[in-house]
N, C-alpha and C positions, 0 to 999 in steps of 0.2 A: 624333238629339243636338243637345246644348246650342247653342244661336245663342249663346252665350258665348263657344263655342270657334274661333267666327270674326272674334273680335274680339282684339286686342293682350292682355297679358295680365299685362306685366310691372309691372303699375299697380296689380293688386288685394289689397284687403284680405286679410291672413290668413285670416280667414273664407271669402272671396269664392273666395281660390286651394284652401283646403279643400274646399269641396262641389264642386267642380269635382274635382279629384285623386281623389275617392271615385265617380266615374262612369267612374271607370277601365277599372274590371274588366270592364261592361258595354259599354264600346263597345270596349274590345279584342276581345272577344268576341263582337260584332256582325260584323269588322271578317276577312277571310284578311290572313293574314303577308305574305301573295304575292300579285299577282292575274298569273292566268293568260290567256295567251291566246284561248284553247280558248271555243270557242259555248259551251259546253256548264256552263263554268265562273259566267253570268253568271244559271242558274238553279237555282243553289242561293250563294251570297254578294249583299255588299253591290256595286253597280256602282261602280268608282274615280273620282272627280272629282278638280276642281280644289281643290274643298274641304275632300278627305276629307288631304290632307300640311297643312294648314293647322292643322285638327286634332288630326289629331300631333306638327306642332311645340309649341302652342299646351296640350296635353294631358298634352308632355313637361316647359315650362316648370313647370305648377301643379304634377304630382307633385315634378316640384325641389322646387322652393318647400316642399312640405308633408313635403318628406325620403321619399315613393316611388322608393329608388333603383330595385326593381323593376320596375314601371308604366313609369318614364320611362326606362328600358335599353330594355324591349319596344316605348317605342314609337318609340328611338333602329336598332335592331332594323331596325319594318319601312323605314322611312324609310330608310333603306341599302340593303338588299336590293333596293328601287326602283330608290334614285339614283346606287348606286355608292358608295365608300370615297373616291373623289376631286372628290369636286363641293365648288367650293368655300361652300357655303354648309351642306352636310353634312356636312367639316370645322370648321367651324366649333361649329357645332350637337354634337358628337362631343368637341370640347375647351369645353365650355359643359357638361357632364356628368361633362366631367375637371377640370371648376374645380369646380364643388359636391360632387363625394363626395371632394374631398380633405379629409387628414385635418392636415395641415401645411403651414406654409410652403415644404415643404421640397419636396413637392408642388406645390405652386405652382408653385415657381423652377424644378420640370421642366415644368412645363404653358408657361408665359412662352420656357421655351428650342426647345418642338415650333414652337411661333409664328413666333421669330426664324428658325427654318433651315425655316415653310412660307415665308417672307416673302421669304425669298430664293431661290425656285424659284420666287415667282411677286410681284412686288414689288405690281402692281398687283388684290392680290385684299380686298375691299374688307372682306370680310364677317372676315376673319382682324384684320386690322387693327384691326376694330372693336371686337373682343373681345380683344386686348390688351390696346388703351387701357381696356377695361372692369376688364381682369385689374391690369391695372398701380393704377386707382384704390383697386381692390379690398381690396389690396396696403397700399396709405398711398402708394403717387409714388408723389403729384401731381406734379412738375414735371417728371417723364417721364412722366406720362401727359399731361398738355402738349404737350411736344412734340411725341409721338408721333398726337395729334388733329393738331396743325396741320400735322403731315409728309403723313396721312390727309386733310384739308382744298389739302394741297396736288397731290393727287390725282385731287379730288371734294370742285371747290367749292363741289356745285351740293347740297350734302346738310343741309338745315336744322334738323335733329333731333342733324346733328353740333356744327353752328354753335351752338345748345344747351345744348345739352353743352360743349363749351367755354365759354364764359359761367356755368355756374353751379360750375366748376368755378376759374375764375376769384375769382368772387364770393367763393366758399371759403376763397380765397388772400385778399381786401379789396381785388381787381385790378379796384374799379369800372370804369376808364377804357374798360380790355380789355374788359372784361363785356358795359359797354355796346356799342362798335364792333362783339360777335361777334352783341347781339341785331339791330341793325340789319343783319346780314349776310339773321339769317332773314329778318324783316319786308320783307326785297328777294324773299326770293326765294315769302314770304306773307304780302303786305303784308295781306290781312284780320284774322289769327288776333288776336282780341281779345284769346287769353290772353299773348299775345307782348309786343303792346302792353304787356295790366296788368306783364308781370313787368319789362318797360324800365323801368316807371313805378317798381317796385318798389324796379328797382340803383339811379333814379335820386336816390330818396328816401336811401338808405345812403348815396350817394357825398355829400351833401347836408349828411348827418351828419357827415362827418369831413374837409368845406372849411372855407376860410376865410368868415369874412359876408359879403365881393364873392362869393368864388367858387358859392357852394353857392346864391347866388337862379338861373344857369341853371339848376342844379341840380332845384330846386325846381319852377322855371319848366316845365323836363321830363317833371317828372312829371306833374304835373297835365295839363298835355295829353295823355299816355298815360295817362293814370286815363282822360281825358276819351274817350277816340276806342274805347280798351276796352266802355266803358258804352253808345258809339255803339252800336258792332259787335255788342254784347248785351247790352240790356236790364236781362234778370236775372241781369248776371253779378256775383255777391257779390266776385268778390278785385278787380275793379275798384273798386267803391261802399269795401268799405274802404280799397282803397287812396285812395283821390279824397278821403275823411272822414280818416284818415290823416293826409291832408301841408295839407292845409286846416284842420282843429283848430291844427296846427302854428303853420299863418302865421297865423290869428285871434291866434292867444295873442299870438305876438312879429311885431310888423308889424314887415315891413321899413323901414332908415330911408327907405332910395332906390326903388326899382321897375326901375329897370334895374343891371344892375354894368359892370363895364370893357368886360366884352364886348359887349355891347351890351342882353343877351337880356332881359325884360321881363314880369315877372309880370303878373296880372291885377290892377284895383283891386278896391279893401278891398273893394268891394261887391257885386263878380262873384263874390269867393270865398268872404265874407259864403253866397252863393245857393246856390253851389255847396256848400259845407261843409252845409246844408240842407239837399240834396236829396238828398242823398247817404246821412242820418242818414234823412230820411224812409225812402227807400229800402231802406235796412239792415233799421231798425224793421219796415218789408213783411215782408221775406225769414223775421226771425228769428221774426216774428209769426205769420205763414200755414205755415208749416212748425211750427215747435211747434206750429198747430191741424191737422196730421197733411191741410193740404187736396189734393185729391189733384197739382194741378199741380205744387206745391213740396215734392216729395220727394225731389230728385236731386241734393240742397247734400251735402258731406260735412258731415258732425257735429262733425268738429274746426273749420271753418271759421264752422258754425253757432255753437260753442262761442264760438269770437275774435269776433266781431260784434255779437253778446252782450256779452262781455266787454268792449268796444268804447264799445259804449253806455252802459254802467253806467257808467263812469270817467268820459265824456263828460256826464251829467245829476248826478254826484255835484260835479262840478266849476261847475259852473252852481246846486245848491243853493246850496256854500260860496260 
């Protein structure tokens, strides 16, 4: 079986999801529809393991992403046969299949009503609460999704993924201070998550662009700090270097009149900012160059991020030439 089916598949590209979904017939053929307690069954079928059900769940999601509803329903049927149809996670998976195969908004509204009914029976069902949030967001009901997610976090405040999702929804609405708070909660739970440090830097940079001149320095200082922390934790993290170059480019071009704002937040001195900018430029250049040269250990980057880094470097070079 594909090792990639043991990892979360929600962030796969369409091409990667299709590649996994194409393995569905072979995977389903090699594994029985139900596991028997008979000792003779082990002679003729694959032994059940914990990974079996992770594979079925991830395969189901990959099949839904690629429109193979028949294989997705086959995976779901096997999960239901094994765990019953009243288990919270199974109910959430059944809801996911219904959402993916719904043909209109009216059907989605009915699914939402089903989630509400299930939550009336069991208000503490985290999988159903999460499906409700996801469905509300997919339907464009962002304020309702935020309310539902805050309600979920009241029940389960130690879920870093839920806090990160809340931050993303706040950013979508331009509520940067609320997004910063949510991302700080993620870091309380996962202090060494370099991607979250970089994301907090990005949100702080966005907040600076909408703040007054005095208030923006607080956000610029926070952005510099967070991007530096992200690359301290992960030396080759492209988004960290990209963000650091972006914010230091801004500070080099528009030197603040004062290094401190009214709240006492202080930016690094100009020499430090220029040094950080030089370091970020050099590292981004190395990443782009070695990725383009197909160096073996430099091929794990997203192609879109490489393209964005190349564009940023080119624009920076153009400004220097002029």
